[in-house]
Backbone as XML, in Angstrom:
<?xml version="1.0"?>
<chain id="A" units="angstrom">
  <residue number="1" name="MET">
    <atom name="N" x="96.939" y="58.237" z="110.232"/>
    <atom name="CA" x="95.933" y="59.211" z="110.609"/>
    <atom name="C" x="94.572" y="58.728" z="110.112"/>
  </residue>
  <residue number="2" name="LYS">
    <atom name="N" x="93.547" y="58.994" z="110.876"/>
    <atom name="CA" x="92.197" y="58.568" z="110.516"/>
    <atom name="C" x="91.638" y="59.389" z="109.364"/>
  </residue>
  <residue number="3" name="TYR">
    <atom name="N" x="90.627" y="58.837" z="108.723"/>
    <atom name="CA" x="89.952" y="59.548" z="107.654"/>
    <atom name="C" x="89.236" y="60.765" z="108.223"/>
  </residue>
  <residue number="4" name="ARG">
    <atom name="N" x="89.362" y="61.907" z="107.550"/>
    <atom name="CA" x="88.654" y="63.117" z="107.969"/>
    <atom name="C" x="87.753" y="63.568" z="106.839"/>
  </residue>
  <residue number="5" name="SER">
    <atom name="N" x="86.579" y="64.014" z="107.204"/>
    <atom name="CA" x="85.649" y="64.514" z="106.193"/>
    <atom name="C" x="86.088" y="65.906" z="105.753"/>
  </residue>
  <residue number="6" name="ARG">
    <atom name="N" x="85.570" y="66.322" z="104.600"/>
    <atom name="CA" x="85.853" y="67.673" z="104.109"/>
    <atom name="C" x="85.340" y="68.709" z="105.106"/>
  </residue>
  <residue number="7" name="THR">
    <atom name="N" x="84.211" y="68.404" z="105.735"/>
    <atom name="CA" x="83.636" y="69.325" z="106.720"/>
    <atom name="C" x="84.572" y="69.504" z="107.900"/>
  </residue>
  <residue number="8" name="GLU">
    <atom name="N" x="85.164" y="68.420" z="108.364"/>
    <atom name="CA" x="86.094" y="68.502" z="109.491"/>
    <atom name="C" x="87.334" y="69.311" z="109.114"/>
  </residue>
  <residue number="9" name="ILE">
    <atom name="N" x="87.848" y="69.112" z="107.912"/>
    <atom name="CA" x="89.024" y="69.850" z="107.454"/>
    <atom name="C" x="88.708" y="71.335" z="107.329"/>
  </residue>
  <residue number="10" name="VAL">
    <atom name="N" x="87.541" y="71.662" z="106.775"/>
    <atom name="CA" x="87.120" y="73.064" z="106.671"/>
    <atom name="C" x="87.034" y="73.681" z="108.065"/>
  </residue>
  <residue number="11" name="GLY">
    <atom name="N" x="86.470" y="72.939" z="109.019"/>
    <atom name="CA" x="86.380" y="73.433" z="110.397"/>
    <atom name="C" x="87.752" y="73.718" z="110.990"/>
  </residue>
  <residue number="12" name="LEU">
    <atom name="N" x="88.718" y="72.841" z="110.735"/>
    <atom name="CA" x="90.077" y="73.038" z="111.249"/>
    <atom name="C" x="90.732" y="74.273" z="110.624"/>
  </residue>
  <residue number="13" name="ILE">
    <atom name="N" x="90.513" y="74.478" z="109.334"/>
    <atom name="CA" x="91.091" y="75.643" z="108.649"/>
    <atom name="C" x="90.476" y="76.935" z="109.181"/>
  </residue>
  <residue number="14" name="LEU">
    <atom name="N" x="89.150" y="76.961" z="109.296"/>
    <atom name="CA" x="88.478" y="78.166" z="109.798"/>
    <atom name="C" x="88.891" y="78.466" z="111.229"/>
  </residue>
  <residue number="15" name="ASP">
    <atom name="N" x="89.063" y="77.428" z="112.023"/>
    <atom name="CA" x="89.486" y="77.611" z="113.410"/>
    <atom name="C" x="90.915" y="78.156" z="113.467"/>
  </residue>
  <residue number="16" name="ALA">
    <atom name="N" x="91.782" y="77.651" z="112.595"/>
    <atom name="CA" x="93.174" y="78.110" z="112.569"/>
    <atom name="C" x="93.273" y="79.583" z="112.163"/>
  </residue>
  <residue number="17" name="ALA">
    <atom name="N" x="92.395" y="80.017" z="111.259"/>
    <atom name="CA" x="92.431" y="81.399" z="110.760"/>
    <atom name="C" x="91.583" y="82.341" z="111.609"/>
  </residue>
  <residue number="18" name="ASN">
    <atom name="N" x="90.958" y="81.821" z="112.640"/>
    <atom name="CA" x="90.098" y="82.617" z="113.512"/>
    <atom name="C" x="90.952" y="83.536" z="114.384"/>
  </residue>
  <residue number="19" name="GLY">
    <atom name="N" x="90.450" y="84.703" z="114.688"/>
    <atom name="CA" x="91.175" y="85.638" z="115.549"/>
    <atom name="C" x="91.998" y="86.600" z="114.730"/>
  </residue>
  <residue number="20" name="GLY">
    <atom name="N" x="93.270" y="86.666" z="114.999"/>
    <atom name="CA" x="94.146" y="87.628" z="114.342"/>
    <atom name="C" x="94.601" y="87.231" z="112.962"/>
  </residue>
  <residue number="21" name="GLY">
    <atom name="N" x="94.183" y="86.080" z="112.478"/>
    <atom name="CA" x="94.608" y="85.625" z="111.163"/>
    <atom name="C" x="95.781" y="84.676" z="111.281"/>
  </residue>
  <residue number="22" name="ALA">
    <atom name="N" x="96.070" y="83.978" z="110.185"/>
    <atom name="CA" x="97.153" y="83.001" z="110.192"/>
    <atom name="C" x="97.766" y="82.904" z="108.800"/>
  </residue>
  <residue number="23" name="THR">
    <atom name="N" x="99.048" y="82.598" z="108.767"/>
    <atom name="CA" x="99.742" y="82.390" z="107.503"/>
    <atom name="C" x="99.380" y="81.014" z="106.946"/>
  </residue>
  <residue number="24" name="LYS">
    <atom name="N" x="99.723" y="80.798" z="105.676"/>
    <atom name="CA" x="99.473" y="79.488" z="105.066"/>
    <atom name="C" x="100.165" y="78.381" z="105.849"/>
  </residue>
  <residue number="25" name="THR">
    <atom name="N" x="101.393" y="78.640" z="106.275"/>
    <atom name="CA" x="102.157" y="77.627" z="107.008"/>
    <atom name="C" x="101.466" y="77.251" z="108.312"/>
  </residue>
  <residue number="26" name="ARG">
    <atom name="N" x="100.998" y="78.247" z="109.029"/>
    <atom name="CA" x="100.323" y="77.978" z="110.306"/>
    <atom name="C" x="99.046" y="77.166" z="110.090"/>
  </residue>
  <residue number="27" name="ILE">
    <atom name="N" x="98.267" y="77.543" z="109.099"/>
    <atom name="CA" x="97.034" y="76.812" z="108.799"/>
    <atom name="C" x="97.363" y="75.384" z="108.385"/>
  </residue>
  <residue number="28" name="MET">
    <atom name="N" x="98.389" y="75.227" z="107.558"/>
    <atom name="CA" x="98.792" y="73.916" z="107.066"/>
    <atom name="C" x="99.135" y="72.986" z="108.228"/>
  </residue>
  <residue number="29" name="TYR">
    <atom name="N" x="99.891" y="73.475" z="109.193"/>
    <atom name="CA" x="100.277" y="72.652" z="110.340"/>
    <atom name="C" x="99.108" y="72.379" z="111.281"/>
  </residue>
  <residue number="30" name="LYS">
    <atom name="N" x="98.263" y="73.367" z="111.515"/>
    <atom name="CA" x="97.132" y="73.181" z="112.423"/>
    <atom name="C" x="96.081" y="72.239" z="111.853"/>
  </residue>
  <residue number="31" name="ALA">
    <atom name="N" x="95.935" y="72.228" z="110.529"/>
    <atom name="CA" x="94.922" y="71.384" z="109.891"/>
    <atom name="C" x="95.514" y="70.074" z="109.363"/>
  </residue>
  <residue number="32" name="PHE">
    <atom name="N" x="96.817" y="69.874" z="109.512"/>
    <atom name="CA" x="97.493" y="68.658" z="109.053"/>
    <atom name="C" x="97.258" y="68.416" z="107.569"/>
  </residue>
  <residue number="33" name="LEU">
    <atom name="N" x="97.601" y="69.411" z="106.741"/>
    <atom name="CA" x="97.396" y="69.327" z="105.298"/>
    <atom name="C" x="98.709" y="69.517" z="104.558"/>
  </residue>
  <residue number="34" name="SER">
    <atom name="N" x="98.780" y="68.963" z="103.366"/>
    <atom name="CA" x="99.911" y="69.248" z="102.489"/>
    <atom name="C" x="99.666" y="70.630" z="101.874"/>
  </residue>
  <residue number="35" name="PHE">
    <atom name="N" x="100.697" y="71.179" z="101.246"/>
    <atom name="CA" x="100.549" y="72.495" z="100.640"/>
    <atom name="C" x="99.521" y="72.463" z="99.513"/>
  </residue>
  <residue number="36" name="ALA">
    <atom name="N" x="99.537" y="71.394" z="98.707"/>
    <atom name="CA" x="98.587" y="71.270" z="97.593"/>
    <atom name="C" x="97.152" y="71.195" z="98.111"/>
  </residue>
  <residue number="37" name="GLN">
    <atom name="N" x="96.931" y="70.426" z="99.169"/>
    <atom name="CA" x="95.593" y="70.337" z="99.756"/>
    <atom name="C" x="95.155" y="71.690" z="100.302"/>
  </residue>
  <residue number="38" name="LEU">
    <atom name="N" x="96.070" y="72.368" z="100.981"/>
    <atom name="CA" x="95.751" y="73.675" z="101.549"/>
    <atom name="C" x="95.336" y="74.648" z="100.459"/>
  </residue>
  <residue number="39" name="GLN">
    <atom name="N" x="96.077" y="74.693" z="99.363"/>
    <atom name="CA" x="95.755" y="75.593" z="98.261"/>
    <atom name="C" x="94.337" y="75.338" z="97.749"/>
  </residue>
  <residue number="40" name="GLU">
    <atom name="N" x="93.982" y="74.067" z="97.595"/>
    <atom name="CA" x="92.654" y="73.704" z="97.101"/>
    <atom name="C" x="91.559" y="74.183" z="98.061"/>
  </residue>
  <residue number="41" name="TYR">
    <atom name="N" x="91.758" y="73.947" z="99.343"/>
    <atom name="CA" x="90.763" y="74.351" z="100.333"/>
    <atom name="C" x="90.666" y="75.868" z="100.452"/>
  </residue>
  <residue number="42" name="LEU">
    <atom name="N" x="91.796" y="76.566" z="100.454"/>
    <atom name="CA" x="91.759" y="78.022" z="100.573"/>
    <atom name="C" x="91.040" y="78.654" z="99.396"/>
  </residue>
  <residue number="43" name="THR">
    <atom name="N" x="91.265" y="78.133" z="98.202"/>
    <atom name="CA" x="90.571" y="78.640" z="97.017"/>
    <atom name="C" x="89.070" y="78.459" z="97.169"/>
  </residue>
  <residue number="44" name="MET">
    <atom name="N" x="88.658" y="77.269" z="97.581"/>
    <atom name="CA" x="87.237" y="76.971" z="97.758"/>
    <atom name="C" x="86.621" y="77.862" z="98.842"/>
  </residue>
  <residue number="45" name="LEU">
    <atom name="N" x="87.326" y="78.045" z="99.954"/>
    <atom name="CA" x="86.815" y="78.861" z="101.054"/>
    <atom name="C" x="86.715" y="80.336" z="100.661"/>
  </residue>
  <residue number="46" name="GLN">
    <atom name="N" x="87.692" y="80.831" z="99.912"/>
    <atom name="CA" x="87.647" y="82.220" z="99.449"/>
    <atom name="C" x="86.515" y="82.415" z="98.442"/>
  </residue>
  <residue number="47" name="ASP">
    <atom name="N" x="86.345" y="81.476" z="97.528"/>
    <atom name="CA" x="85.283" y="81.577" z="96.527"/>
    <atom name="C" x="83.897" y="81.614" z="97.168"/>
  </residue>
  <residue number="48" name="ASN">
    <atom name="N" x="83.771" y="80.992" z="98.344"/>
    <atom name="CA" x="82.487" y="80.945" z="99.039"/>
    <atom name="C" x="82.359" y="81.996" z="100.136"/>
  </residue>
  <residue number="49" name="GLY">
    <atom name="N" x="83.338" y="82.888" z="100.252"/>
    <atom name="CA" x="83.258" y="83.986" z="101.199"/>
    <atom name="C" x="83.412" y="83.571" z="102.655"/>
  </residue>
  <residue number="50" name="LEU">
    <atom name="N" x="84.095" y="82.439" z="102.895"/>
    <atom name="CA" x="84.259" y="81.954" z="104.262"/>
    <atom name="C" x="85.575" y="82.389" z="104.897"/>
  </residue>
  <residue number="51" name="ILE">
    <atom name="N" x="86.533" y="82.735" z="104.052"/>
    <atom name="CA" x="87.845" y="83.151" z="104.546"/>
    <atom name="C" x="88.319" y="84.316" z="103.678"/>
  </residue>
  <residue number="52" name="GLU">
    <atom name="N" x="89.087" y="85.226" z="104.273"/>
    <atom name="CA" x="89.563" y="86.403" z="103.560"/>
    <atom name="C" x="91.082" y="86.463" z="103.633"/>
  </residue>
  <residue number="53" name="TYR">
    <atom name="N" x="91.688" y="86.910" z="102.541"/>
    <atom name="CA" x="93.139" y="87.079" z="102.483"/>
    <atom name="C" x="93.489" y="88.533" z="102.751"/>
  </residue>
  <residue number="54" name="GLU">
    <atom name="N" x="94.403" y="88.759" z="103.686"/>
    <atom name="CA" x="94.886" y="90.099" z="103.991"/>
    <atom name="C" x="96.275" y="90.230" z="103.381"/>
  </residue>
  <residue number="55" name="GLY">
    <atom name="N" x="96.333" y="90.829" z="102.186"/>
    <atom name="CA" x="97.564" y="90.896" z="101.405"/>
    <atom name="C" x="98.740" y="91.570" z="102.093"/>
  </residue>
  <residue number="56" name="GLY">
    <atom name="N" x="98.490" y="92.672" z="102.781"/>
    <atom name="CA" x="99.569" y="93.398" z="103.439"/>
    <atom name="C" x="100.264" y="92.569" z="104.503"/>
  </residue>
  <residue number="57" name="ARG">
    <atom name="N" x="99.495" y="91.770" z="105.197"/>
    <atom name="CA" x="100.059" y="90.941" z="106.266"/>
    <atom name="C" x="100.329" y="89.515" z="105.799"/>
  </residue>
  <residue number="58" name="ARG">
    <atom name="N" x="99.883" y="89.201" z="104.569"/>
    <atom name="CA" x="100.006" y="87.859" z="103.995"/>
    <atom name="C" x="99.413" y="86.799" z="104.910"/>
  </residue>
  <residue number="59" name="THR">
    <atom name="N" x="98.230" y="87.104" z="105.435"/>
    <atom name="CA" x="97.543" y="86.169" z="106.322"/>
    <atom name="C" x="96.108" y="85.941" z="105.845"/>
  </residue>
  <residue number="60" name="TYR">
    <atom name="N" x="95.523" y="84.892" z="106.362"/>
    <atom name="CA" x="94.121" y="84.568" z="106.101"/>
    <atom name="C" x="93.349" y="84.747" z="107.391"/>
  </residue>
  <residue number="61" name="ARG">
    <atom name="N" x="92.120" y="85.245" z="107.247"/>
    <atom name="CA" x="91.281" y="85.512" z="108.405"/>
    <atom name="C" x="89.906" y="84.930" z="108.116"/>
  </residue>
  <residue number="62" name="THR">
    <atom name="N" x="89.310" y="84.298" z="109.116"/>
    <atom name="CA" x="87.971" y="83.754" z="108.966"/>
    <atom name="C" x="86.990" y="84.910" z="108.829"/>
  </residue>
  <residue number="63" name="ALA">
    <atom name="N" x="86.205" y="84.903" z="107.742"/>
    <atom name="CA" x="85.215" y="85.947" z="107.481"/>
    <atom name="C" x="83.996" y="85.735" z="108.381"/>
  </residue>
  <residue number="64" name="GLU">
    <atom name="N" x="83.111" y="86.710" z="108.412"/>
    <atom name="CA" x="81.896" y="86.627" z="109.234"/>
    <atom name="C" x="81.075" y="85.388" z="108.870"/>
  </residue>
  <residue number="65" name="LYS">
    <atom name="N" x="80.938" y="85.146" z="107.580"/>
    <atom name="CA" x="80.201" y="83.970" z="107.110"/>
    <atom name="C" x="80.888" y="82.683" z="107.596"/>
  </residue>
  <residue number="66" name="GLY">
    <atom name="N" x="82.212" y="82.673" z="107.587"/>
    <atom name="CA" x="82.975" y="81.528" z="108.075"/>
    <atom name="C" x="82.808" y="81.329" z="109.572"/>
  </residue>
  <residue number="67" name="MET">
    <atom name="N" x="82.698" y="82.444" z="110.313"/>
    <atom name="CA" x="82.479" y="82.357" z="111.759"/>
    <atom name="C" x="81.141" y="81.684" z="112.060"/>
  </residue>
  <residue number="68" name="LYS">
    <atom name="N" x="80.120" y="82.026" z="111.281"/>
    <atom name="CA" x="78.806" y="81.410" z="111.465"/>
    <atom name="C" x="78.868" y="79.919" z="111.177"/>
  </residue>
  <residue number="69" name="LEU">
    <atom name="N" x="79.556" y="79.551" z="110.094"/>
    <atom name="CA" x="79.703" y="78.135" z="109.761"/>
    <atom name="C" x="80.471" y="77.396" z="110.843"/>
  </residue>
  <residue number="70" name="LEU">
    <atom name="N" x="81.530" y="77.994" z="111.362"/>
    <atom name="CA" x="82.333" y="77.379" z="112.414"/>
    <atom name="C" x="81.496" y="77.167" z="113.675"/>
  </residue>
  <residue number="71" name="GLU">
    <atom name="N" x="80.681" y="78.137" z="114.008"/>
    <atom name="CA" x="79.801" y="78.019" z="115.175"/>
    <atom name="C" x="78.813" y="76.861" z="115.002"/>
  </residue>
  <residue number="72" name="ILE">
    <atom name="N" x="78.218" y="76.761" z="113.826"/>
    <atom name="CA" x="77.277" y="75.672" z="113.540"/>
    <atom name="C" x="77.996" y="74.329" z="113.573"/>
  </residue>
  <residue number="73" name="TYR">
    <atom name="N" x="79.189" y="74.268" z="112.990"/>
    <atom name="CA" x="79.963" y="73.034" z="112.970"/>
    <atom name="C" x="80.293" y="72.564" z="114.392"/>
  </residue>
  <residue number="74" name="GLU">
    <atom name="N" x="80.681" y="73.494" z="115.264"/>
    <atom name="CA" x="81.017" y="73.136" z="116.645"/>
    <atom name="C" x="79.786" y="72.639" z="117.402"/>
  </residue>
  <residue number="75" name="LYS">
    <atom name="N" x="78.641" y="73.267" z="117.192"/>
    <atom name="CA" x="77.400" y="72.803" z="117.826"/>
    <atom name="C" x="77.036" y="71.407" z="117.333"/>
  </residue>
  <residue number="76" name="MET">
    <atom name="N" x="77.173" y="71.197" z="116.025"/>
    <atom name="CA" x="76.858" y="69.907" z="115.441"/>
    <atom name="C" x="77.780" y="68.824" z="116.019"/>
  </residue>
  <residue number="77" name="SER">
    <atom name="N" x="79.057" y="69.143" z="116.192"/>
    <atom name="CA" x="80.021" y="68.189" z="116.732"/>
    <atom name="C" x="79.678" y="67.800" z="118.170"/>
  </residue>
  <residue number="78" name="GLU">
    <atom name="N" x="79.112" y="68.739" z="118.927"/>
    <atom name="CA" x="78.706" y="68.452" z="120.297"/>
    <atom name="C" x="77.490" y="67.530" z="120.339"/>
  </residue>
  <residue number="79" name="LEU">
    <atom name="N" x="76.584" y="67.715" z="119.396"/>
    <atom name="CA" x="75.341" y="66.948" z="119.377"/>
    <atom name="C" x="75.493" y="65.544" z="118.812"/>
  </residue>
  <residue number="80" name="VAL">
    <atom name="N" x="76.341" y="65.403" z="117.810"/>
    <atom name="CA" x="76.494" y="64.121" z="117.130"/>
    <atom name="C" x="77.884" y="63.580" z="117.406"/>
  </residue>
  <residue number="81" name="PRO">
    <atom name="N" x="77.974" y="62.432" z="118.069"/>
    <atom name="CA" x="79.300" y="61.877" z="118.332"/>
    <atom name="C" x="79.963" y="61.424" z="117.037"/>
  </residue>
  <residue number="82" name="PRO">
    <atom name="N" x="81.294" y="61.486" z="116.969"/>
    <atom name="CA" x="81.987" y="61.039" z="115.764"/>
    <atom name="C" x="81.759" y="59.552" z="115.522"/>
  </residue>
  <residue number="83" name="LEU">
    <atom name="N" x="81.711" y="59.159" z="114.260"/>
    <atom name="CA" x="81.476" y="57.773" z="113.903"/>
    <atom name="C" x="82.762" y="57.113" z="113.448"/>
  </residue>
  <residue number="84" name="ALA">
    <atom name="N" x="82.902" y="55.827" z="113.771"/>
    <atom name="CA" x="84.065" y="55.055" z="113.343"/>
    <atom name="C" x="83.573" y="53.817" z="112.614"/>
  </residue>
  <residue number="85" name="PRO">
    <atom name="N" x="84.241" y="53.424" z="111.543"/>
    <atom name="CA" x="83.803" y="52.235" z="110.814"/>
    <atom name="C" x="83.998" y="50.970" z="111.640"/>
  </residue>
  <residue number="86" name="THR">
    <atom name="N" x="83.088" y="50.017" z="111.468"/>
    <atom name="CA" x="83.202" y="48.714" z="112.123"/>
    <atom name="C" x="83.814" y="47.750" z="111.128"/>
  </residue>
  <residue number="87" name="THR">
    <atom name="N" x="83.879" y="46.488" z="111.482"/>
    <atom name="CA" x="84.387" y="45.486" z="110.548"/>
    <atom name="C" x="83.422" y="45.297" z="109.392"/>
  </residue>
  <residue number="88" name="ASP">
    <atom name="N" x="82.131" y="45.550" z="109.627"/>
    <atom name="CA" x="81.136" y="45.515" z="108.564"/>
    <atom name="C" x="81.199" y="46.866" z="107.852"/>
  </residue>
  <residue number="89" name="SER">
    <atom name="N" x="81.613" y="46.886" z="106.588"/>
    <atom name="CA" x="81.852" y="48.143" z="105.893"/>
    <atom name="C" x="80.594" y="48.987" z="105.683"/>
  </residue>
  <residue number="90" name="ASN">
    <atom name="N" x="79.411" y="48.418" z="105.909"/>
    <atom name="CA" x="78.172" y="49.164" z="105.717"/>
    <atom name="C" x="77.642" y="49.781" z="106.998"/>
  </residue>
  <residue number="91" name="ARG">
    <atom name="N" x="78.325" y="49.566" z="108.112"/>
    <atom name="CA" x="77.830" y="50.071" z="109.400"/>
    <atom name="C" x="78.869" y="50.962" z="110.046"/>
  </residue>
  <residue number="92" name="PHE">
    <atom name="N" x="78.379" y="51.885" z="110.835"/>
    <atom name="CA" x="79.245" y="52.736" z="111.622"/>
    <atom name="C" x="78.781" y="52.689" z="113.059"/>
  </residue>
  <residue number="93" name="VAL">
    <atom name="N" x="79.724" y="52.834" z="113.983"/>
    <atom name="CA" x="79.382" y="52.877" z="115.396"/>
    <atom name="C" x="79.963" y="54.142" z="116.000"/>
  </residue>
  <residue number="94" name="SER">
    <atom name="N" x="79.368" y="54.565" z="117.089"/>
    <atom name="CA" x="79.852" y="55.741" z="117.770"/>
    <atom name="C" x="81.140" y="55.434" z="118.504"/>
  </residue>
  <residue number="95" name="ILE">
    <atom name="N" x="82.104" y="56.351" z="118.439"/>
    <atom name="CA" x="83.352" y="56.182" z="119.159"/>
    <atom name="C" x="83.091" y="56.290" z="120.662"/>
  </residue>
  <residue number="96" name="ARG">
    <atom name="N" x="82.152" y="57.128" z="121.054"/>
    <atom name="CA" x="81.856" y="57.346" z="122.468"/>
    <atom name="C" x="81.035" y="56.210" z="123.054"/>
  </residue>
  <residue number="97" name="GLY">
    <atom name="N" x="80.524" y="55.317" z="122.231"/>
    <atom name="CA" x="79.774" y="54.172" z="122.732"/>
    <atom name="C" x="78.299" y="54.441" z="122.946"/>
  </residue>
  <residue number="98" name="TYR">
    <atom name="N" x="77.736" y="55.468" z="122.344"/>
    <atom name="CA" x="76.319" y="55.779" z="122.499"/>
    <atom name="C" x="75.489" y="54.853" z="121.653"/>
  </residue>
</chain>
């Protein structure tokens, strides 16, 4: 699997928890994370008010603040093509060829 930035992983988690909410297992599979990684990210997201835990349903839901971040992240992804490393470790090139 390719290297993913923390921003990309956060975007995947927020997207997975968007809508009706999602269990830890569902988020873990959608974001391709181990349980330990998921725990670390969920703690960070909750501490920053981006995701909320619904105890009765044992699910996580993207908070309003998280929705705003997800919207900005998606716009940014549309504007800036993803970068891939070249053979020269100090340079990056666009995957789309721009």
